[in-house]
C-alpha positions as CSV (number, residue, x, y, z in Angstrom):
1,M,10.9,-22.0,-1.5
2,T,11.0,-20.3,-4.8
3,S,13.3,-17.5,-5.8
4,P,12.6,-14.0,-4.4
5,P,11.5,-11.1,-6.6
6,Q,14.3,-9.6,-8.6
7,S,16.2,-6.8,-6.8
8,E,16.1,-4.1,-9.5
9,P,13.0,-2.0,-10.1
10,S,10.8,-3.1,-12.9
11,S,7.5,-2.1,-14.3
12,E,6.7,-5.8,-14.4
13,P,4.4,-6.8,-11.6
14,Q,6.2,-8.5,-8.6
15,P,4.0,-11.3,-7.2
16,I,4.8,-12.6,-3.7
17,E,3.1,-15.0,-1.4
18,L,1.8,-14.0,2.0
19,R,1.1,-17.3,3.6
20,T,0.3,-15.9,7.1
21,R,-0.8,-12.7,8.8
22,R,2.8,-12.6,10.0
23,D,4.0,-12.4,6.4
24,T,1.6,-9.5,5.8
25,T,3.0,-7.8,8.9
26,R,6.5,-8.3,7.6
27,L,5.5,-6.8,4.2
28,G,4.0,-3.8,6.0
29,A,7.3,-3.4,8.0
30,A,9.3,-3.6,4.7
31,L,7.1,-0.9,3.2
32,G,7.4,1.2,6.3
33,R,11.2,1.1,5.9
34,S,10.9,2.0,2.2
35,L,8.3,4.7,2.1
36,R,9.3,8.4,1.9
37,A,7.2,11.6,2.3
38,G,5.2,12.2,-0.8
39,D,4.9,8.5,-1.7
40,L,1.5,7.1,-2.9
41,V,0.5,3.5,-2.3
42,V,-2.8,2.2,-3.7
43,L,-4.2,-1.0,-2.3
44,E,-6.7,-3.1,-4.2
45,G,-8.4,-6.4,-3.4
46,D,-11.6,-8.0,-2.4
47,L,-13.3,-7.3,0.9
48,G,-11.3,-9.1,3.6
49,A,-8.2,-9.4,1.5
50,G,-6.1,-7.6,4.1
51,K,-5.8,-4.0,2.8
52,T,-6.4,-2.4,6.2
53,F,-4.3,-5.0,8.0
54,L,-1.4,-4.1,5.7
55,V,-2.0,-0.4,6.3
56,R,-1.9,-1.0,10.0
57,A,1.5,-2.8,9.7
58,I,2.9,0.0,7.7
59,A,1.6,2.6,10.2
60,R,3.1,0.8,13.2
61,R,6.5,0.6,11.4
62,L,6.3,4.3,10.8
63,G,5.8,4.9,14.5
64,V,2.1,5.3,14.9
65,P,1.5,4.4,18.5
66,T,-0.5,1.3,19.4
67,S,-2.8,3.5,21.4
68,I,-4.0,5.0,18.1
69,P,-6.4,2.6,16.3
70,V,-5.6,2.1,12.6
71,T,-9.0,1.2,11.1
72,S,-10.5,1.4,7.7
73,P,-11.8,4.9,7.0
74,T,-14.8,3.4,5.0
75,F,-17.3,5.9,6.4
76,E,-15.0,8.8,7.3
77,L,-13.2,8.4,4.0
78,L,-9.9,9.8,5.4
79,H,-7.8,9.3,8.5
80,E,-4.6,11.2,9.3
81,L,-2.1,9.3,11.4
82,P,0.9,10.7,13.3
83,G,4.0,8.8,12.5
84,R,7.7,9.7,11.9
85,I,6.2,10.8,8.5
86,P,2.6,11.9,8.6
87,I,0.3,9.3,7.0
88,V,-3.0,9.9,5.1
89,H,-5.1,6.8,4.9
90,A,-8.1,7.0,2.6
91,D,-10.8,4.5,1.5
92,L,-12.4,5.4,-1.7
93,Y,-14.8,2.5,-1.8
94,R,-17.9,4.6,-1.3
95,L,-16.9,7.5,-3.6
96,A,-18.9,7.9,-6.8
97,S,-16.9,10.6,-8.6
98,S,-13.5,12.2,-8.8
99,E,-14.9,15.5,-7.6
100,S,-15.3,13.9,-4.2
101,I,-11.5,13.2,-4.1
102,E,-10.9,16.9,-4.6
103,E,-13.3,17.8,-1.8
104,L,-11.4,15.5,0.6
105,G,-8.2,17.4,-0.1
106,L,-6.5,14.1,-0.9
107,L,-4.9,15.3,-4.1
108,D,-3.2,18.1,-2.2
109,R,-1.4,15.6,0.0
110,I,0.1,13.4,-2.7
111,G,3.8,14.2,-3.5
112,R,4.2,16.4,-0.4
113,E,4.9,16.0,3.3
114,A,2.8,12.9,3.9
115,I,2.7,9.3,2.8
116,V,-0.7,8.6,1.2
117,L,-2.2,5.1,1.5
118,V,-5.4,4.6,-0.5
119,E,-7.7,1.7,-0.4
120,W,-9.9,1.1,-3.4
121,G,-8.2,3.8,-5.5
122,D,-7.5,2.1,-8.8
123,R,-10.6,3.5,-10.5
124,F,-9.3,7.0,-9.6
125,A,-5.7,6.3,-10.8
126,S,-5.6,9.2,-13.2
127,E,-6.8,11.7,-10.6
128,L,-4.4,10.3,-8.0
129,G,-1.5,10.8,-10.4
130,D,-0.9,7.2,-11.5
131,D,2.6,7.6,-10.0
132,G,3.1,5.3,-7.1
133,L,3.0,1.7,-6.0
134,W,-0.1,-0.4,-6.6
135,I,-0.6,-3.4,-4.4
136,Q,-3.2,-6.1,-5.4
137,L,-4.1,-8.5,-2.6
138,D,-5.8,-11.7,-3.6
139,L,-7.1,-14.4,-1.3
140,T,-5.8,-17.9,-1.9
141,K,-6.9,-21.2,-0.4
142,G,-6.6,-21.3,3.3
143,T,-5.5,-18.1,5.0
144,G,-2.9,-17.1,2.4
145,R,-2.8,-14.3,0.0
146,T,-1.0,-13.4,-3.2
147,C,0.3,-9.8,-3.2
148,T,1.2,-8.2,-6.5
149,L,3.4,-5.1,-6.4
150,T,3.3,-2.9,-9.5
151,A,5.3,0.3,-9.9
152,R,3.7,3.1,-11.9
153,G,5.7,6.2,-12.9
154,A,9.1,7.3,-11.7
155,R,8.1,7.7,-8.1
156,G,6.6,4.2,-8.1
157,Q,9.8,2.8,-9.6
158,A,11.9,4.5,-7.0
159,L,9.7,3.1,-4.2
160,L,9.8,-0.4,-5.6
161,G,13.6,-0.1,-5.9
162,R,13.8,0.7,-2.2
163,L,11.4,-2.0,-1.3
164,L,12.7,-5.0,-3.2
165,P,15.9,-5.6,-1.1
166,H,13.6,-6.0,1.9
167,L,11.6,-8.8,0.2
168,S,14.3,-11.4,0.0
169,G,12.6,-13.6,2.6
170,F,9.4,-13.8,0.6
171,S,8.5,-16.5,-1.9
172,R,7.6,-15.4,-5.4
173,A,3.9,-16.3,-6.1
174,P,3.2,-18.4,-9.1
175,E,2.1,-16.4,-12.1
């Protein structure tokens, strides 16, 4: 096992290995413990990389009941989930322009009372505020994934600082 990510926030990307679905669930639980109202998390990765699976793990840790399905809002674009802190889960894969984000009301939720989890949001980073935690999920051979955590802005740094102590059981992915 290689050394875990450093424990102080850094703007340097933090790559970790997710060897199993259980590792992804553990990462979601760690994020759920670390997130605060107003936080933004942007998830990127190929189709099937585990973005929605990770969102589901975060939602369950934040108290979204198992009776409420946590699925990709690919066609609806936005789901609101009731947890200890409200969750807004968006999927921007099908959006063509930033005007559509404004019409969704997504921008009004960032930095306020909800946690905002956005799949496929990197191309709209400037509209989203570019101040949060960016998570890149990449498939590796077998069933594993590499997860790269990158803090952007002060709010992203604060979130990464809260998250890193919870990642001590993860292996650092090769760079």
